[in-house]
C-alpha positions as CSV (number, residue, x, y, z in Angstrom):
1,M,19.3,8.6,0.6
2,K,19.4,6.3,-1.8
3,P,17.7,5.8,-5.2
4,S,14.6,3.6,-4.7
5,A,15.1,0.5,-6.2
6,I,12.0,-0.2,-8.4
7,R,12.2,3.6,-9.6
8,E,15.6,2.4,-11.1
9,I,13.6,-0.7,-12.2
10,L,11.4,0.7,-14.4
11,K,13.5,3.2,-15.6
12,V,15.4,0.3,-18.1
13,T,12.1,-2.1,-18.6
14,A,10.1,0.7,-19.4
15,A,10.5,-0.7,-23.2
16,P,6.8,-1.1,-25.3
17,D,8.5,-4.8,-25.8
18,V,9.3,-5.6,-22.1
19,I,6.6,-7.8,-20.2
20,S,6.8,-5.9,-16.8
21,F,5.5,-7.7,-13.7
22,A,7.3,-5.0,-12.0
23,G,5.9,-1.9,-11.0
24,G,2.7,-1.7,-8.4
25,L,0.0,0.0,-10.3
26,P,-3.1,-1.1,-10.9
27,A,-4.7,-0.9,-14.6
28,P,-4.9,2.1,-16.7
29,E,-7.5,0.3,-19.2
30,L,-10.3,0.6,-16.4
31,F,-9.4,4.3,-14.8
32,P,-13.3,6.2,-15.5
33,V,-12.1,8.7,-18.0
34,E,-15.5,9.1,-18.4
35,A,-16.5,9.5,-15.5
36,V,-13.9,11.5,-13.5
37,A,-14.4,13.8,-16.6
38,R,-17.7,14.5,-16.2
39,S,-17.4,15.2,-12.0
40,A,-14.4,18.0,-13.4
41,Q,-16.6,19.4,-15.7
42,A,-19.7,19.6,-12.8
43,V,-16.9,20.9,-10.0
44,L,-15.3,23.5,-12.3
45,L,-19.0,24.8,-13.0
46,S,-20.8,24.7,-10.2
47,A,-21.6,27.5,-7.4
48,D,-18.3,26.2,-5.8
49,G,-15.9,26.3,-9.6
50,P,-14.1,29.2,-7.8
51,A,-13.3,27.5,-4.9
52,S,-12.0,24.6,-6.7
53,L,-9.2,27.4,-8.2
54,Q,-8.8,28.8,-4.8
55,Y,-6.2,28.2,-1.6
56,G,-7.6,26.0,0.9
57,V,-8.1,24.5,4.7
58,T,-5.2,22.1,4.9
59,E,-7.2,19.9,6.6
60,G,-9.2,19.1,3.6
61,H,-12.5,19.6,2.3
62,L,-14.9,19.6,4.2
63,P,-17.4,17.3,2.2
64,L,-14.6,15.5,2.0
65,R,-13.7,14.7,4.5
66,Q,-17.3,14.2,5.6
67,W,-17.8,11.5,3.1
68,V,-14.1,9.8,4.6
69,A,-15.3,9.6,7.9
70,A,-18.3,8.2,6.6
71,H,-16.8,5.6,4.3
72,L,-14.5,4.5,7.2
73,A,-17.4,3.8,9.5
74,E,-19.3,2.0,6.7
75,T,-16.4,-0.7,5.1
76,V,-13.7,-0.9,8.3
77,S,-16.3,0.2,11.3
78,L,-13.6,2.7,12.4
79,S,-15.9,5.2,13.6
80,V,-14.2,8.8,13.5
81,T,-15.1,12.1,13.1
82,P,-14.6,14.7,10.5
83,D,-12.7,17.0,12.3
84,D,-10.5,13.6,12.8
85,I,-9.2,13.2,9.0
86,V,-6.7,15.3,7.4
87,I,-6.5,14.8,2.9
88,T,-3.0,14.4,1.4
89,H,-1.2,14.6,-1.4
90,G,-1.4,10.3,-2.0
91,S,-0.8,8.1,1.3
92,Q,2.9,8.2,0.4
93,Q,2.7,12.3,1.8
94,A,1.5,11.3,4.5
95,L,3.3,8.3,5.4
96,D,6.3,11.6,5.4
97,L,4.4,14.1,7.6
98,I,3.8,11.3,10.6
99,A,7.4,10.2,10.1
100,K,8.3,14.0,10.9
101,V,6.4,14.2,13.1
102,L,7.3,11.2,15.1
103,L,10.6,10.1,14.5
104,D,14.3,11.6,15.5
105,P,17.1,10.5,14.4
106,G,18.2,6.9,15.7
107,D,14.3,6.1,17.0
108,L,12.8,2.4,16.8
109,V,10.3,1.9,14.0
110,V,9.1,-1.7,13.5
111,T,8.0,-3.4,10.7
112,E,7.0,-6.6,8.9
113,N,9.3,-8.6,7.1
114,P,10.0,-8.0,3.8
115,A,7.6,-4.9,4.4
116,Y,6.1,-1.8,1.7
117,L,10.2,-0.4,0.0
118,G,8.0,3.4,0.3
119,A,7.7,3.2,3.7
120,L,11.4,2.0,4.8
121,Q,12.1,5.0,2.3
122,V,10.9,7.3,4.6
123,F,11.6,5.7,7.7
124,Q,15.4,5.9,6.7
125,A,14.9,9.9,5.1
126,Y,14.2,10.5,8.8
127,E,16.9,8.7,10.4
128,A,14.9,6.4,11.5
129,H,16.3,2.5,11.8
130,A,13.6,0.3,10.7
131,V,13.0,-3.0,12.8
132,G,11.6,-5.8,10.6
133,L,10.3,-8.7,12.7
134,A,9.7,-11.5,11.5
135,S,6.3,-12.5,8.9
136,D,4.8,-15.7,7.3
137,A,1.7,-16.4,5.2
138,H,-0.9,-15.1,7.9
139,G,1.1,-12.0,8.6
140,L,3.6,-10.3,11.5
141,Q,4.1,-13.1,14.0
142,P,2.8,-11.2,17.4
143,T,5.3,-13.9,19.7
144,A,8.3,-12.3,17.0
145,L,6.9,-8.3,18.4
146,R,6.7,-9.8,21.6
147,A,9.4,-10.9,22.4
148,F,11.3,-8.0,20.3
149,L,9.3,-5.7,22.7
150,E,9.6,-7.3,25.7
151,S,14.0,-7.1,25.0
152,S,14.2,-3.9,23.9
153,P,15.9,-1.5,25.6
154,V,14.0,1.5,23.7
155,R,10.4,1.6,23.3
156,P,9.7,1.8,19.4
157,K,8.2,5.7,18.2
158,L,6.3,3.5,15.5
159,L,4.5,-0.2,14.5
160,Y,3.8,0.1,10.5
161,L,1.5,-2.5,9.3
162,I,0.0,-2.8,5.5
163,P,-2.8,-5.7,7.1
164,N,-4.2,-6.3,3.7
165,Y,-2.7,-8.2,1.3
166,Q,0.6,-6.2,1.9
167,N,2.9,-4.7,-0.1
168,P,5.6,-6.8,-1.4
169,T,4.3,-10.7,-0.1
170,G,-0.3,-10.5,-0.9
171,V,-0.5,-11.6,2.8
172,S,-3.2,-10.7,5.0
173,L,-3.0,-10.6,9.3
174,T,-6.0,-13.1,10.8
175,A,-7.9,-11.8,12.8
176,A,-6.2,-13.7,16.2
177,R,-3.7,-11.5,14.9
178,R,-4.9,-8.5,14.1
179,A,-5.9,-8.4,18.2
180,E,-3.4,-9.4,19.4
181,I,-1.2,-7.3,17.7
182,V,-2.7,-4.1,19.0
183,R,-3.1,-5.8,22.3
184,I,1.1,-6.0,22.5
185,A,1.7,-2.4,21.0
186,A,-1.4,-1.5,23.9
187,H,0.3,-2.4,26.4
188,F,3.5,-1.3,25.4
189,G,3.1,2.3,24.5
190,V,3.7,1.8,20.8
191,P,1.2,3.9,18.2
192,V,0.0,1.7,15.2
193,L,0.1,2.7,12.4
194,E,-2.0,0.5,9.3
195,D,-1.2,1.5,6.0
196,D,-4.7,-0.1,3.5
197,P,-4.4,0.8,-0.3
198,Y,-5.4,-2.4,-0.7
199,G,-7.9,-3.3,1.6
200,A,-11.3,-2.5,-1.2
201,L,-9.6,-5.2,-4.0
202,R,-11.1,-8.4,-1.4
203,F,-11.3,-11.4,-3.6
204,S,-12.2,-13.8,-0.6
205,G,-12.0,-14.3,2.5
206,E,-13.9,-11.8,4.8
207,A,-13.5,-8.5,5.5
208,Q,-11.3,-7.9,8.2
209,P,-12.0,-3.4,10.2
210,A,-9.0,-1.5,10.8
211,L,-7.1,-2.4,13.8
212,G,-8.7,0.5,16.4
213,T,-11.1,-1.2,16.3
214,F,-10.3,-4.2,17.9
215,P,-10.3,-4.4,22.1
216,G,-7.7,-2.3,24.0
217,A,-6.4,-0.2,20.8
218,R,-4.7,3.4,22.1
219,D,-3.0,5.2,19.7
220,C,-3.7,3.8,16.7
221,L,-3.4,5.7,13.1
222,Y,-5.3,4.3,9.9
223,L,-4.3,6.0,6.2
224,G,-6.4,5.2,3.0
225,T,-6.2,6.7,-0.2
226,S,-8.7,6.5,-3.2
227,S,-5.8,5.1,-5.7
228,K,-6.7,2.0,-6.0
229,I,-10.6,2.5,-5.9
230,L,-9.8,5.3,-8.3
231,A,-7.0,6.7,-9.9
232,P,-3.6,7.2,-8.8
233,G,-2.6,10.1,-10.3
234,L,-5.4,12.5,-8.4
235,R,-3.5,12.1,-5.1
236,V,-5.4,12.4,-2.9
237,A,-5.6,10.4,0.4
238,W,-7.2,10.4,3.8
239,L,-5.1,9.6,7.2
240,A,-7.7,9.3,10.6
241,V,-6.2,10.2,13.7
242,T,-8.1,10.9,17.1
243,D,-5.4,12.3,19.4
244,A,-6.4,15.8,18.6
245,G,-2.7,17.3,18.9
246,L,-0.7,14.6,16.9
247,R,-3.1,15.5,14.6
248,E,-2.4,19.0,14.8
249,K,1.3,18.5,14.4
250,I,0.4,16.9,11.2
251,T,-1.5,19.5,10.8
252,S,1.2,21.8,10.7
253,A,3.5,20.1,9.2
254,K,1.7,19.8,6.6
255,Q,0.6,23.1,5.9
256,A,4.7,23.9,5.9
257,A,5.3,22.0,3.7
258,D,2.6,22.4,0.9
259,L,-0.3,24.3,2.4
260,Q,-2.7,22.2,0.8
261,T,-3.6,19.2,-1.1
262,S,-5.6,20.3,-4.3
263,S,-8.7,22.0,-3.7
264,F,-9.5,20.6,-7.3
265,T,-8.8,17.7,-6.8
266,Q,-10.1,17.2,-3.9
267,R,-13.9,18.2,-5.2
268,L,-13.4,16.5,-8.1
269,V,-13.1,13.1,-5.7
270,H,-16.4,14.6,-3.6
271,H,-18.2,14.6,-6.3
272,Y,-17.7,11.2,-8.1
273,V,-17.4,9.0,-4.4
274,S,-20.9,11.0,-3.8
275,Q,-22.4,9.8,-7.0
276,P,-25.1,6.9,-5.7
277,G,-23.0,3.6,-6.4
278,A,-20.0,4.9,-8.7
279,L,-17.5,4.4,-6.4
280,S,-19.0,0.6,-5.5
281,A,-20.0,-0.8,-9.2
282,H,-16.3,0.1,-10.2
283,V,-14.5,-1.1,-6.8
284,E,-16.0,-4.8,-8.2
285,T,-15.4,-4.1,-11.3
286,L,-11.5,-3.6,-9.8
287,R,-12.4,-6.4,-7.9
288,S,-13.2,-9.3,-11.8
289,V,-10.6,-8.4,-13.3
290,Y,-7.5,-7.9,-10.7
291,A,-9.0,-11.4,-9.0
292,R,-9.3,-13.2,-13.2
293,R,-5.6,-12.4,-13.2
294,R,-4.2,-13.1,-10.0
295,D,-5.9,-16.4,-11.4
296,L,-4.4,-16.8,-14.3
297,M,-1.1,-15.8,-13.1
298,L,-1.4,-18.8,-10.5
299,A,-1.7,-21.4,-12.7
300,A,0.6,-19.9,-15.0
301,L,2.9,-20.0,-12.0
302,E,2.2,-23.5,-11.4
303,R,2.7,-24.4,-15.2
304,E,5.4,-22.2,-15.6
305,L,8.2,-22.9,-12.8
306,P,10.1,-25.3,-11.8
307,A,10.2,-27.3,-8.3
308,G,11.4,-26.1,-5.3
309,C,9.1,-22.6,-6.6
310,T,7.1,-21.3,-3.6
311,W,5.1,-17.8,-3.7
312,T,1.7,-16.7,-1.7
313,K,-1.3,-17.3,-2.7
314,P,-3.7,-13.5,-1.8
315,D,-6.7,-13.0,-1.5
316,G,-6.6,-9.6,-2.7
317,G,-4.8,-6.5,-3.9
318,L,-2.0,-6.1,-6.3
319,F,0.7,-8.6,-6.3
320,L,1.8,-11.6,-4.8
321,W,5.6,-13.1,-3.3
322,V,7.7,-15.7,-5.0
323,T,10.6,-17.9,-3.6
324,L,12.8,-19.4,-5.4
325,P,15.9,-22.3,-4.8
326,A,18.4,-20.8,-2.6
327,S,21.4,-20.8,-4.9
328,I,19.0,-17.9,-7.3
329,D,20.2,-14.2,-6.6
330,T,17.4,-12.5,-7.8
331,T,19.1,-9.2,-8.3
332,A,21.6,-10.8,-11.1
333,L,18.2,-12.9,-12.6
334,L,16.4,-9.5,-13.6
335,Q,19.3,-8.1,-15.7
336,I,18.8,-12.1,-17.5
337,A,14.6,-11.7,-17.6
338,A,15.1,-8.2,-19.3
339,R,17.6,-9.7,-22.1
340,E,14.2,-11.7,-23.0
341,K,12.2,-8.6,-22.8
342,I,10.6,-9.4,-19.1
343,A,10.4,-7.6,-16.0
344,F,9.6,-8.4,-12.6
345,V,11.1,-6.7,-8.7
346,P,13.7,-8.8,-7.1
347,G,12.8,-8.5,-3.4
348,A,16.9,-8.0,-1.7
349,P,15.4,-3.8,-1.7
350,F,11.7,-5.3,0.6
351,W,13.8,-7.0,3.2
352,V,14.4,-5.2,6.6
353,G,18.4,-6.5,7.5
354,E,19.4,-9.3,6.1
355,P,18.3,-9.5,2.7
356,V,17.1,-12.9,1.8
357,R,18.3,-12.3,-2.2
358,N,16.3,-15.7,-4.2
359,T,12.8,-13.8,-3.9
360,L,11.1,-11.2,-5.6
361,R,7.9,-9.7,-6.3
362,L,4.6,-9.5,-9.4
363,N,1.8,-7.4,-9.9
364,F,-0.2,-9.2,-11.4
365,S,-3.4,-5.6,-12.1
366,N,-1.3,-4.3,-14.8
367,S,-1.0,-6.9,-16.8
368,T,-3.2,-8.0,-20.1
369,E,-4.6,-11.6,-19.8
370,E,-2.5,-12.5,-22.6
371,R,0.7,-10.6,-21.7
372,I,0.1,-12.5,-18.4
373,E,0.5,-15.7,-20.1
374,T,3.3,-15.0,-22.0
375,G,5.1,-12.9,-19.6
376,M,5.2,-16.3,-17.3
377,A,5.9,-18.4,-19.3
378,R,9.5,-16.3,-20.2
379,L,9.9,-16.1,-16.6
380,G,8.9,-19.9,-16.1
381,A,12.4,-20.2,-19.2
382,V,14.9,-17.6,-17.1
383,I,14.7,-18.9,-14.2
384,R,14.7,-23.6,-15.3
385,A,18.1,-21.6,-17.4
386,A,19.6,-20.4,-13.9
387,L,19.2,-23.8,-12.5
């Protein structure tokens, strides 16, 4: 496997004087540290304290799975039982487990294009072949999906999507496209994995239900996480799988990998989310701060970038996607930008197939307003000098 392009970039740009929009990071100053500390203490001092330090069942702590099922019903209208839930060590482990169970070398996986690099790396690790289909400002194009499935001699094993505020582009699938994509996938017998780490971070627009709730949906899996709405260091995510046979295989694969997700962090997360209003108030704070940072970055891009540059205007999430004039290769541009103490992620690693080299991803959640202003001015100057 090749090393992660983003991880290598972060090593280079980790100096404190570099203004980095590279990492897909939530804002650490907004982590509810005191509340998490109280939950940790409450768990350890409770009658369940010794169990929080013991081995547990592979599927996950039952009270947390019960909360997840209720949470999904409330937030994305997904009707599942606690038995349908597997708690994983972050979303990345869930992706790995699904690939391990479903994919053989040479199998096809259909994705948006560009697509989440972490998922592409997982598919590559299991020697699957990712096929990136045409996407635009409203997400994956259903016509492209239908055309590919009609013409492909091999049925893909999986359709992988981030419908809400996609990484890397920040775009979201419209309701009409969600419904059509679900119908197409069901017609051709292709399972759908909905990866939804950012759905709660909505600044504007209407919340959308899970793909598995649309008429005719079949074989839809749903992946959620506490990383973007609480803290990524806790490494607690959840996978909803209604197919009992598939769920058993995923559970067995997890048992072989790590036995279980931490008993302590599962209980900690459950205690925190069980406090009345705690999670909703925290998520509302995240929305407010991130929306303000997004707006500031969009205004700065309008002001600082030269003619010929375009960018997405996401309704939520952590990212936006910039397209520069065709003459600029953003991988080469990053080397120049690093000397000016500014960092971003070049777009090339996100593309499936032939990369579009004049693209880049910016993260707005993990920068103060002052650093956004200063950083965008530096970025604009670097781009103008490259023209």
